[in-house]
C-alpha positions in Angstrom: 62.8 106.5 95.0 62.3 105.3 98.6 62.4 107.8 101.7 65.5 106.4 102.5 67.0 106.6 99.2 66.1 110.4 99.1 67.8 110.9 102.5 71.0 109.7 101.2 70.5 111.4 97.9 70.2 114.8 100.0 73.4 113.7 102.1 75.5 113.1 99.1 74.3 116.3 97.5 75.0 118.5 100.5 78.5 117.5 100.5 79.0 117.9 96.8 77.7 121.6 97.3 80.2 122.3 99.9 82.9 121.9 97.1 81.9 125.3 96.1 83.4 126.6 99.3 86.8 126.8 99.0 87.8 126.7 102.7 85.7 123.4 103.2 87.0 120.0 104.3 85.9 118.4 100.9 87.0 121.4 98.5 90.6 121.4 100.2 91.0 117.6 99.6 89.8 117.5 96.2 91.8 120.1 95.1 95.2 118.6 96.5 93.8 115.3 95.4 93.4 116.2 91.9 97.0 117.5 91.7 98.3 114.3 93.1 96.4 112.1 91.0 97.3 114.2 87.9 101.0 114.0 89.0 101.0 110.3 89.7 99.3 109.4 86.7 101.8 111.3 84.4 104.7 109.7 86.4 103.5 106.1 85.2 105.2 107.2 81.9 108.3 108.7 83.3 111.7 107.3 84.3 112.6 108.4 87.7 114.7 105.9 89.8 114.8 103.0 87.2 115.5 102.6 83.4 111.9 101.4 82.9 108.7 103.2 83.6 106.2 102.3 86.3 103.8 101.3 83.4 106.5 99.1 81.6 107.3 97.3 85.1 103.5 96.8 85.7 103.0 95.6 82.2 106.0 93.1 82.6 104.7 91.4 85.4 100.8 91.6 85.1 100.2 88.2 83.3 102.1 86.4 86.1 100.5 88.5 88.8 97.0 88.0 87.5 97.7 84.3 87.1 99.0 83.6 90.8 96.0 85.9 92.3 93.4 83.8 90.1 94.9 80.5 91.2 94.9 81.6 94.8 91.2 82.4 94.6 90.3 79.2 93.0 92.4 77.1 95.4 92.1 79.7 98.6 91.5 76.9 101.2 94.6 74.8 100.1 96.8 78.1 100.2 95.5 79.1 103.6 96.1 75.5 105.2 99.5 75.3 103.8 100.4 78.8 104.9 99.5 78.1 108.5 100.9 75.0 108.7 104.4 76.5 107.8 104.2 79.3 110.0 103.6 77.3 113.0 105.9 74.4 112.1 109.1 76.3 110.5 108.5 80.1 111.5 107.5 79.3 115.2 104.9 81.9 114.6 101.7 82.1 116.8 98.9 81.8 114.4 95.4 82.2 114.8 92.7 81.7 111.8 89.4 83.5 112.5 86.4 82.8 110.6 84.8 86.4 111.6 85.9 89.8 112.3 84.5 89.6 115.7 86.6 86.6 116.3 89.7 88.3 115.2 88.8 91.4 117.5 88.3 89.2 120.5 91.8 87.4 120.0 93.6 90.7 119.3 92.4 92.0 122.8 93.4 88.8 124.3 97.1 88.9 123.0 97.1 92.9 123.7 96.6 91.6 127.4 96.9 94.4 130.1 98.8 96.9 127.7 96.9 100.2 127.5 99.1 101.5 124.8 99.5 100.2 121.3 101.8 101.6 118.6 100.8 100.9 115.1 102.0 101.5 111.6 99.3 102.2 108.6 97.3 99.3 108.9 94.3 99.2 106.6 93.3 95.7 107.5 92.8 96.7 111.2 90.4 99.4 110.2 88.7 97.0 107.8 88.5 94.1 110.4 87.2 96.6 113.2 90.3 96.4 115.5 90.7 100.3 115.7 87.1 100.5 116.8 87.5 98.1 119.5 90.7 99.7 120.6 88.9 102.9 120.9 85.9 101.3 122.7 88.4 99.9 125.3 90.1 103.2 125.9 93.5 101.8 124.6 95.8 104.5 123.3 96.8 104.2 119.8 100.0 105.5 118.9 100.2 106.2 115.1 103.9 106.1 113.7 103.3 106.8 110.1 103.7 110.5 109.7 100.7 111.0 107.8 98.5 109.2 110.5 100.4 111.3 113.0 99.3 114.5 111.5 95.6 113.1 111.0 96.0 112.3 114.8 97.4 115.8 115.4 94.5 117.5 113.7 92.0 114.8 114.9 90.8 114.5 111.2 87.8 112.3 110.9 87.2 112.7 107.3 88.3 110.1 104.6 91.6 110.4 103.2 94.1 108.6 100.9 95.2 105.6 102.5 98.8 105.5 101.5 99.3 109.2 102.2 96.8 110.1 104.8 98.1 113.7 105.7 98.5 114.8 102.1 95.9 117.7 102.5 97.5 119.6 105.4 99.5 122.5 104.3 103.1 123.3 106.1 101.7 126.5 107.5 98.7 124.6 108.9 100.8 121.8 110.5 103.1 124.2 112.3 100.2 126.4 113.6 98.6 123.1 114.9 101.9 121.9 116.5 102.2 125.3 118.3 98.7 124.9 119.6 99.1 121.2 120.6 102.8 121.1 121.8 103.6 124.7 122.5 106.3 124.9 120.2 107.6 127.0 117.2 108.8 125.2 114.1 109.6 126.4 110.7 106.9 126.0 108.2 109.1 123.4 106.3 108.7 119.9 105.7 112.2 119.4 106.7 111.8 121.0 110.0 108.6 119.3 110.8 110.1 115.6 109.8 113.1 116.7 111.9 110.9 117.5 115.1 109.1 114.2 114.9 112.4 112.3 114.5 114.2 114.0 117.3 111.1 113.7 119.7 109.3 110.5 118.7 111.9 108.2 117.5 113.5 107.5 121.0 110.0 106.5 122.1 109.7 103.8 119.3 113.2 102.6 120.2 112.5 102.2 123.7 109.1 102.2 124.6 107.2 99.7 122.4 105.7 96.6 124.1 103.2 95.7 121.5 103.0 96.7 118.0 100.4 96.2 115.2 100.9 96.1 111.3 99.3 94.2 108.5 101.2 92.9 105.6 101.6 93.6 102.1 102.0 89.9 101.3 102.5 86.4 102.9 104.5 83.6 101.5 102.7 80.4 101.5 105.8 78.4 100.9 108.0 79.6 103.8 105.6 81.8 105.9 107.5 84.9 105.6 105.5 88.3 106.1 106.4 90.9 103.7 106.3 94.8 104.8 107.1 97.7 102.4 107.8 101.2 103.7 109.6 104.5 103.2 109.7 106.0 106.7 111.4 103.2 108.7 108.6 103.3 111.4 107.6 99.8 110.5 111.3 98.4 110.9 111.2 99.9 114.3 108.0 98.6 115.4 108.7 95.1 114.0 112.0 95.0 115.8 111.9 97.3 118.9 109.1 95.6 120.5 108.3 92.7 122.9 105.4 91.3 120.7 104.6 91.9 117.1 101.1 91.3 116.0 100.2 91.1 112.5 96.4 91.2 111.6 95.6 90.3 107.9 92.9 89.1 105.7 93.9 85.7 104.0 93.8 87.2 100.5 97.3 88.6 101.2 98.8 85.1 100.7 100.9 84.5 97.6 102.4 81.3 96.6 106.2 81.9 97.2 108.7 84.4 98.5 109.6 85.4 94.8 105.9 86.3 94.2 105.8 88.4 97.6 108.8 90.4 96.4 107.2 91.1 93.0 104.1 92.4 94.8 106.2 94.3 97.0 108.0 96.0 94.2 104.6 96.6 92.5 103.6 98.6 95.4 106.6 100.7 95.1 106.7 101.2 91.4 103.1 101.6 90.7 103.0 104.4 93.2 106.1 106.1 92.1 107.7 106.2 95.8 110.9 105.3 97.0 110.3 102.0 99.1 113.3 102.4 101.4 112.6 99.4 103.3 111.3 95.9 102.2 111.2 93.4 105.3 110.9 89.7 105.1 110.0 88.7 108.6 110.4 84.8 108.9 110.6 84.4 112.6 110.7 86.2 116.0 114.2 87.4 116.8 116.5 84.6 118.0 119.9 83.5 118.5 121.7 80.0 118.5 125.0 81.3 119.6 125.2 79.5 122.8 126.0 76.0 122.1 123.7 76.0 119.3 120.6 76.2 121.5 118.0 78.4 119.8 116.6 81.1 122.2 114.0 83.4 121.0 113.8 87.0 122.0 117.2 88.4 121.4 117.4 92.1 120.1 114.1 92.1 118.2 110.6 91.0 118.9 110.3 88.0 121.3 106.8 86.9 119.9 105.1 87.4 116.4 101.3 86.7 116.3 99.3 86.4 113.2 95.9 86.8 113.0 94.4 85.5 109.8 90.9 86.8 109.0 88.3 84.9 106.8 84.9 86.7 107.4 83.6 87.0 103.9 86.6 85.7 101.6 86.1 81.9 101.3 82.2 82.3 101.1 82.8 84.7 98.1 85.4 82.5 96.3 83.6 79.0 96.7 79.9 80.5 96.1 81.4 82.4 93.3 79.8 85.8 94.6 80.3 89.0 92.6 82.8 90.0 95.3 84.9 87.1 94.4 87.2 89.2 92.2 88.3 91.6 95.1 90.1 88.9 96.3 92.7 89.1 93.7 93.3 92.8 94.9 97.0 93.3 96.1 96.0 96.7 97.6 98.3 98.9 95.6 95.7 101.8 95.8 96.9 102.8 92.3 93.0 102.6 91.0 92.2 105.9 93.0 94.8 107.9 90.9 92.8 107.2 87.5 89.2 107.3 88.9 87.3 109.9 87.3 85.0 110.2 90.3 87.7 110.2 92.8 89.3 113.2 90.8 86.2 115.1 90.7 84.7 114.6 94.2 87.9 113.7 96.3 86.9 112.3 99.8 83.3 112.6 99.2 83.5 109.4 96.9 84.8 107.6 99.9 84.2 105.8 103.2 85.3 105.3 106.6 87.9 103.0 105.2 89.4 105.5 102.8 88.7 107.1 99.5 87.8 105.6 96.2 85.7 102.7 94.8 87.5 100.0 96.6 86.6 101.4 99.9 83.0 101.9 99.2 83.1 98.2 98.1 84.8 97.4 101.8 81.8 99.5 103.5 79.4 97.5 101.3 80.7 94.2 102.6 80.4 95.2 106.2 77.5 97.6 106.2 75.6 96.9 103.4 74.1 98.7 100.2 72.7 101.9 101.9 76.2 102.6 103.4 77.7 102.3 99.7 75.0 104.8 98.4 75.9 107.3 101.2 79.6 106.9 100.4 78.9 108.1 96.8 78.2 104.9 94.8 76.3 106.8 92.0 79.1 109.3 91.6 80.9 106.5 89.8 80.8 107.0 86.0 81.4 103.6 85.0 84.4 104.9 82.9 86.4 101.4 83.9 89.5 103.3 84.3 90.3 101.2 87.6 89.6 98.0 85.6 91.9 98.8 82.8 94.9 100.0 85.2 94.7 97.2 87.7 97.7 95.3 87.9 96.2 92.2 88.5 93.1 92.5 86.6 90.4 93.1 89.4 87.2 94.1 87.5 86.2 97.0 90.2 84.2 98.7 87.5 81.9 95.6 87.1 81.5 95.2 91.0 80.5 98.9 91.3 78.0 98.3 88.3 76.5 95.3 90.4 76.2 97.4 93.6 74.2 100.2 91.5 72.0 97.5 90.2 71.1 96.2 94.0 70.7 99.9 95.1 68.4 100.8 92.1 66.4 97.5 92.7 66.0 98.8 96.4 65.0 102.3 95.2 68.1 104.0 96.3 69.3 105.4 93.0 69.1 109.3 92.5 66.1 110.5 91.4 67.4 111.7 88.0 68.5 108.0 87.4 65.2 106.8 88.3 63.5 109.1 85.7 65.9 108.0 83.0 65.3 104.5 83.6 61.5 105.0 83.6 62.1 106.9 80.2 63.7 104.0 78.8 60.9 101.4 79.8 58.1 103.9 78.7 59.4 105.4 75.5 62.0 102.9 74.7 64.4 105.9 74.0 66.1 107.8 76.7 66.5 111.0 74.3 62.8 111.8 73.9 
């Protein structure tokens, strides 16, 4: 084991030891996450809003989804070209195709212009591409609108969380206490009262003060250029309409063949997470009207301009060179692999990166920051149980990708000492049990 490997091992070990302290950040998150994961997993076989279960819905569409994702990966350049052409010609979107994250960051800041405030919804891609770091570096005020992100901002929470419910670890009592500390107001320690406060005090701002908004996309239809967004709070609907400029930052892997496939992806996001997706938006143009003698004028009540920043970075390289990361391109970012993950349940947000909890976000960190970052994130906490692979609605073999990362880490002497001893015993004695 190398010196660096030992440092990383001790860092992960120190976090794990904090799980014994019931008041530690890691212990609190782990406890609530274990309950959430168990509840979500059990809900896959129950009938809540529909006649079929979430598991039945996923199985019904899994073969088709896997097929279209595999087709996209094999024909990635053609899909990207087709999508961009129709977006520019038909949708009248302003479209950029960037080869690197750095190029995407530069263009984003140019599109932001002199604005010092940016309103955003939960945009995992913006974090992945480095937009959030650039905004902070340039002292741009980031206005979160998803309530979970608003709460994380309220608490100045720096630790990884679940990307679909980033504030799940805060109790009602903790929230109202922090609201009193920050805002000087008293609110009943009930979820309904907290929501009512933000609706009354934040909603008018979203309706009147947004100049530039940022979102990602759940899917983008290649045949007609529509941007598809799923939500339950209504914040995305406000951000994409009550704004002068709507900027979409998205990796090219979000492209699907057509609007019907995009709708299936959107419903999978809803059903697999057992949430009531109150709104599914199809954005096919900036707001416009032709009511004055048939002349099309952009910028009626909704966004005057829609800007799309597509990002390639590592994606086409992975597809064309058949890299082991190629399979990740099939991912539709439903996040359900986190619920069934053995390591995620056991270690919570210790098994995580700055991009979020779970194996998929450890892989993200590896892509951008290398194998040492993945080891620091708890790579070797993965048990190899393959629950993620078996449950994935599009057949991403995440377990095999994690195995490949462990192999690379081991070759660079970054694996934990116990595993090194285990490996040596196999080579020396031909038997790990003697």
